One Martini backbone bead per residue (centre of mass of N, CA, C, O) as a GRO file, in nm:
protein
  242
    1MET     BB    1   3.012   1.120  -0.173
    2ALA     BB    2   2.823   0.885  -0.298
    3LEU     BB    3   2.644   0.849  -0.596
    4TYR     BB    4   2.287   0.803  -0.681
    5ARG     BB    5   2.019   0.653  -0.870
    6ASP     BB    6   1.652   0.685  -0.848
    7GLU     BB    7   1.330   0.573  -0.816
    8ALA     BB    8   1.028   0.716  -0.651
    9ILE     BB    9   0.817   0.713  -0.365
   10VAL     BB   10   0.662   0.927  -0.157
   11LEU     BB   11   0.565   0.857   0.181
   12ARG     BB   12   0.726   1.070   0.378
   13THR     BB   13   0.740   1.359   0.604
   14GLN     BB   14   0.989   1.555   0.799
   15LYS     BB   15   1.091   1.775   1.007
   16LEU     BB   16   1.415   1.964   0.989
   17GLY     BB   17   1.455   2.206   1.144
   18GLU     BB   18   1.404   2.505   0.955
   19ALA     BB   19   1.436   2.370   0.624
   20ASP     BB   20   1.414   2.069   0.651
   21ARG     BB   21   1.384   1.716   0.541
   22ILE     BB   22   1.253   1.398   0.592
   23ILE     BB   23   1.259   1.134   0.349
   24THR     BB   24   1.040   0.876   0.264
   25LEU     BB   25   1.122   0.597   0.050
   26LEU     BB   26   1.026   0.411  -0.247
   27THR     BB   27   1.234   0.219  -0.436
   28ARG     BB   28   1.329   0.033  -0.702
   29THR     BB   29   1.634  -0.065  -0.597
   30ASN     BB   30   1.661   0.024  -0.260
   31GLY     BB   31   1.398   0.061  -0.141
   32ARG     BB   32   1.407   0.183   0.162
   33VAL     BB   33   1.450   0.543   0.208
   34ARG     BB   34   1.637   0.782   0.401
   35ALA     BB   35   1.629   1.143   0.356
   36VAL     BB   36   1.774   1.453   0.302
   37ALA     BB   37   1.617   1.776   0.242
   38LYS     BB   38   1.763   2.067   0.170
   39GLY     BB   39   1.566   2.358   0.191
   40VAL     BB   40   1.251   2.278   0.113
   41ARG     BB   41   1.100   2.505   0.305
   42ARG     BB   42   1.180   2.703   0.108
   43THR     BB   43   1.072   2.917  -0.143
   44THR     BB   44   1.362   2.869  -0.309
   45SER     BB   45   1.330   2.589  -0.374
   46ARG     BB   46   1.392   2.361  -0.638
   47PHE     BB   47   1.230   2.070  -0.498
   48GLY     BB   48   0.998   2.072  -0.282
   49SER     BB   49   0.732   1.989  -0.455
   50ARG     BB   50   0.867   1.696  -0.538
   51LEU     BB   51   0.860   1.607  -0.204
   52GLU     BB   52   0.574   1.468  -0.194
   53PRO     BB   53   0.336   1.280  -0.128
   54PHE     BB   54   0.291   1.051  -0.417
   55THR     BB   55   0.543   1.114  -0.564
   56HIS     BB   56   0.706   1.057  -0.873
   57VAL     BB   57   1.063   1.011  -0.878
   58ASP     BB   58   1.379   1.138  -0.978
   59LEU     BB   59   1.696   1.061  -0.824
   60GLN     BB   60   1.963   1.215  -0.642
   61LEU     BB   61   2.208   1.065  -0.421
   62ALA     BB   62   2.381   1.078  -0.111
   63GLU     BB   63   2.573   0.906   0.086
   64GLY     BB   64   2.530   0.827   0.428
   65ARG     BB   65   2.546   0.720   0.745
   66SER     BB   66   2.218   0.748   0.813
   67LEU     BB   67   2.157   0.965   0.585
   68ASP     BB   68   2.069   1.064   0.302
   69VAL     BB   69   2.103   1.294   0.010
   70VAL     BB   70   1.933   1.521  -0.170
   71THR     BB   71   2.039   1.663  -0.500
   72GLN     BB   72   1.797   1.554  -0.691
   73ALA     BB   73   1.468   1.637  -0.859
   74ASP     BB   74   1.228   1.460  -1.068
   75THR     BB   75   0.928   1.449  -1.220
   76LEU     BB   76   0.715   1.180  -1.333
   77ALA     BB   77   0.450   1.185  -1.126
   78PRO     BB   78   0.172   1.389  -1.000
   79TYR     BB   79  -0.024   1.233  -0.781
   80ALA     BB   80  -0.089   1.450  -0.567
   81ALA     BB   81  -0.294   1.616  -0.733
   82GLU     BB   82  -0.514   1.393  -0.784
   83VAL     BB   83  -0.539   1.266  -0.496
   84GLY     BB   84  -0.563   1.536  -0.313
   85SER     BB   85  -0.857   1.636  -0.445
   86ASP     BB   86  -0.969   1.361  -0.305
   87TYR     BB   87  -1.072   1.211  -0.026
   88GLU     BB   88  -1.094   0.910  -0.107
   89LYS     BB   89  -0.819   0.894  -0.244
   90TYR     BB   90  -0.643   1.001  -0.015
   91THR     BB   91  -0.707   0.787   0.202
   92ALA     BB   92  -0.624   0.545   0.034
   93GLY     BB   93  -0.331   0.643  -0.024
   94THR     BB   94  -0.228   0.656   0.273
   95VAL     BB   95  -0.251   0.353   0.320
   96MET     BB   96  -0.051   0.267   0.105
   97LEU     BB   97   0.197   0.412   0.218
   98GLU     BB   98   0.197   0.282   0.502
   99THR     BB   99   0.209  -0.011   0.408
  100ALA     BB  100   0.473   0.001   0.251
  101GLU     BB  101   0.647   0.086   0.492
  102ARG     BB  102   0.576  -0.161   0.679
  103LEU     BB  103   0.648  -0.410   0.473
  104VAL     BB  104   0.924  -0.267   0.455
  105ALA     BB  105   1.150  -0.344   0.697
  106GLU     BB  106   1.419  -0.262   0.537
  107ASP     BB  107   1.672  -0.078   0.466
  108LYS     BB  108   1.811  -0.127   0.152
  109GLU     BB  109   1.593  -0.336   0.053
  110PRO     BB  110   1.480  -0.485  -0.199
  111ALA     BB  111   1.130  -0.384  -0.350
  112LEU     BB  112   1.000  -0.409  -0.642
  113GLN     BB  113   0.708  -0.516  -0.613
  114GLN     BB  114   0.610  -0.295  -0.421
  115PHE     BB  115   0.669  -0.060  -0.606
  116LEU     BB  116   0.488  -0.147  -0.849
  117LEU     BB  117   0.224  -0.161  -0.692
  118LEU     BB  118   0.217   0.137  -0.604
  119VAL     BB  119   0.225   0.269  -0.878
  120GLY     BB  120  -0.031   0.131  -0.991
  121ALA     BB  121  -0.230   0.232  -0.772
  122LEU     BB  122  -0.186   0.539  -0.812
  123ARG     BB  123  -0.266   0.542  -1.107
  124ALA     BB  124  -0.558   0.440  -1.061
  125LEU     BB  125  -0.648   0.669  -0.877
  126ALA     BB  126  -0.589   0.906  -1.075
  127ALA     BB  127  -0.777   0.799  -1.315
  128ALA     BB  128  -1.075   0.711  -1.207
  129ASP     BB  129  -1.183   0.412  -1.314
  130ARG     BB  130  -1.191   0.324  -1.007
  131PRO     BB  131  -1.270   0.247  -0.704
  132PRO     BB  132  -1.086   0.323  -0.431
  133GLY     BB  133  -1.162   0.083  -0.243
  134GLN     BB  134  -1.079  -0.146  -0.450
  135VAL     BB  135  -0.791  -0.056  -0.500
  136LEU     BB  136  -0.703  -0.089  -0.209
  137ASP     BB  137  -0.774  -0.388  -0.161
  138SER     BB  138  -0.596  -0.498  -0.386
  139PHE     BB  139  -0.331  -0.387  -0.280
  140LEU     BB  140  -0.328  -0.519   0.001
  141LEU     BB  141  -0.335  -0.817  -0.089
  142ARG     BB  142  -0.079  -0.803  -0.268
  143SER     BB  143   0.120  -0.689  -0.061
  144LEU     BB  144   0.092  -0.922   0.141
  145SER     BB  145   0.185  -1.143  -0.053
  146VAL     BB  146   0.471  -1.031  -0.107
  147ALA     BB  147   0.535  -1.042   0.218
  148GLY     BB  148   0.402  -1.350   0.296
  149TYR     BB  149   0.054  -1.304   0.330
  150ALA     BB  150  -0.115  -1.504   0.169
  151PRO     BB  151  -0.429  -1.556   0.091
  152THR     BB  152  -0.704  -1.791   0.111
  153PHE     BB  153  -1.018  -1.858  -0.095
  154GLU     BB  154  -1.043  -2.177  -0.191
  155SER     BB  155  -0.882  -2.310   0.029
  156CYS     BB  156  -0.774  -2.438   0.310
  157ALA     BB  157  -0.541  -2.290   0.525
  158ARG     BB  158  -0.475  -2.568   0.689
  159CYS     BB  159  -0.549  -2.842   0.491
  160GLY     BB  160  -0.635  -2.779   0.170
  161ARG     BB  161  -0.922  -2.800   0.119
  162PRO     BB  162  -1.144  -2.775  -0.106
  163GLY     BB  163  -1.373  -2.567  -0.215
  164PRO     BB  164  -1.603  -2.406  -0.071
  165HIS     BB  165  -1.602  -2.180   0.206
  166ARG     BB  166  -1.739  -2.008   0.520
  167SER     BB  167  -1.464  -1.939   0.672
  168PHE     BB  168  -1.295  -1.652   0.827
  169ASN     BB  169  -0.932  -1.613   0.920
  170PRO     BB  170  -0.664  -1.416   0.967
  171ALA     BB  171  -0.471  -1.599   1.142
  172ALA     BB  172  -0.495  -1.852   0.933
  173GLY     BB  173  -0.513  -1.720   0.613
  174GLY     BB  174  -0.841  -1.752   0.575
  175MET     BB  175  -1.004  -2.005   0.471
  176LEU     BB  176  -1.231  -2.248   0.630
  177CYS     BB  177  -1.325  -2.535   0.718
  178SER     BB  178  -1.531  -2.705   0.929
  179GLY     BB  179  -1.288  -2.863   1.073
  180CYS     BB  180  -1.099  -2.577   1.107
  181ARG     BB  181  -1.265  -2.400   1.259
  182LEU     BB  182  -1.257  -2.101   1.439
  183PRO     BB  183  -1.310  -1.909   1.682
  184GLY     BB  184  -1.438  -1.604   1.542
  185SER     BB  185  -1.521  -1.655   1.272
  186ALA     BB  186  -1.621  -1.565   0.974
  187SER     BB  187  -1.935  -1.549   0.748
  188PRO     BB  188  -1.925  -1.504   0.443
  189ALA     BB  189  -2.036  -1.457   0.153
  190PRO     BB  190  -1.979  -1.608  -0.142
  191GLU     BB  191  -1.950  -1.338  -0.302
  192THR     BB  192  -1.724  -1.224  -0.121
  193VAL     BB  193  -1.512  -1.442  -0.173
  194GLU     BB  194  -1.501  -1.395  -0.477
  195LEU     BB  195  -1.412  -1.100  -0.456
  196LEU     BB  196  -1.145  -1.144  -0.308
  197GLY     BB  197  -1.017  -1.310  -0.536
  198ALA     BB  198  -1.039  -1.083  -0.750
  199LEU     BB  199  -0.863  -0.871  -0.604
  200LEU     BB  200  -0.606  -1.048  -0.600
  201ALA     BB  201  -0.613  -1.108  -0.927
  202GLY     BB  202  -0.745  -0.863  -1.099
  203ASP     BB  203  -1.070  -0.902  -1.151
  204TRP     BB  204  -1.253  -0.639  -1.273
  205THR     BB  205  -1.512  -0.758  -1.381
  206LEU     BB  206  -1.610  -0.873  -1.110
  207VAL     BB  207  -1.578  -0.626  -0.928
  208GLU     BB  208  -1.773  -0.426  -1.099
  209THR     BB  209  -2.032  -0.644  -1.048
  210SER     BB  210  -2.056  -0.602  -0.763
  211ALA     BB  211  -2.205  -0.566  -0.469
  212PRO     BB  212  -2.213  -0.342  -0.216
  213ARG     BB  213  -2.237  -0.549   0.023
  214HIS     BB  214  -1.978  -0.711  -0.066
  215ARG     BB  215  -1.778  -0.480  -0.054
  216LYS     BB  216  -1.814  -0.413   0.245
  217GLU     BB  217  -1.734  -0.689   0.356
  218ALA     BB  218  -1.453  -0.696   0.224
  219ASN     BB  219  -1.335  -0.450   0.361
  220GLY     BB  220  -1.335  -0.569   0.652
  221LEU     BB  221  -1.157  -0.822   0.593
  222VAL     BB  222  -0.907  -0.673   0.492
  223ALA     BB  223  -0.858  -0.504   0.747
  224ALA     BB  224  -0.822  -0.749   0.937
  225TYR     BB  225  -0.585  -0.878   0.788
  226LEU     BB  226  -0.394  -0.641   0.807
  227ALA     BB  227  -0.390  -0.599   1.117
  228TRP     BB  228  -0.271  -0.875   1.188
  229HIS     BB  229   0.004  -0.860   0.997
  230VAL     BB  230   0.102  -0.565   1.124
  231GLU     BB  231  -0.001  -0.581   1.449
  232ARG     BB  232  -0.117  -0.290   1.381
  233ARG     BB  233  -0.295  -0.026   1.336
  234LEU     BB  234  -0.352   0.196   1.102
  235LYS     BB  235  -0.395   0.528   1.109
  236SER     BB  236  -0.518   0.578   0.816
  237LEU     BB  237  -0.767   0.375   0.828
  238SER     BB  238  -0.965   0.558   1.005
  239HIS     BB  239  -1.034   0.753   0.736
  240VAL     BB  240  -1.181   0.517   0.610
  241ASP     BB  241  -1.469   0.418   0.449
  242ARG     BB  242  -1.593   0.086   0.586
   0.00000   0.00000   0.00000
């Protein structure tokens, strides 16, 4: 079998047989990859602990017919230790992993931007310099944008009329002017709309000075936007305090 190397974030693991696992990875070069890690559930495994969700690893894999096979794994960053020790970080991180897996639709299709976004978000979670909820919201908006679902917070999503506007509709793609407003649209505070734009742009100076009530409102709008564009609610999102 042909061998190749790649670096990856472990997204998910599933038991296989008595001692193996199927590992779902988001890799730098090859996009989403599903591979078998043989014997990793045995206590004598050489790299079982390196193939846990959140871990940033350097891998050697052998190409297989349906699933590749992990032949070597070296830890680059043990984000699992930092993220897993805090409930708020852990729940935010699991949403990131599930979102990344959902938005990269095809196996072995390059997804470098999604990979870099995920690495950066996990690094920020582990560093604990910023609130997990806002790190998550920023990641979700950026990840959706990379996947082709970029929201608009400044101009009208339907007619392009310059804002500011007062209506937000996930199905329409963001803010709507009074002429394009759809039934059921939300009416967020102007400060919340400004915060959403800052989360998308990575303007952490504005994010960190925002009021708690505007952060809470932004949380709900980001969750609604995500749910609409991934077509069904993420299981992990139900565990996040929003």
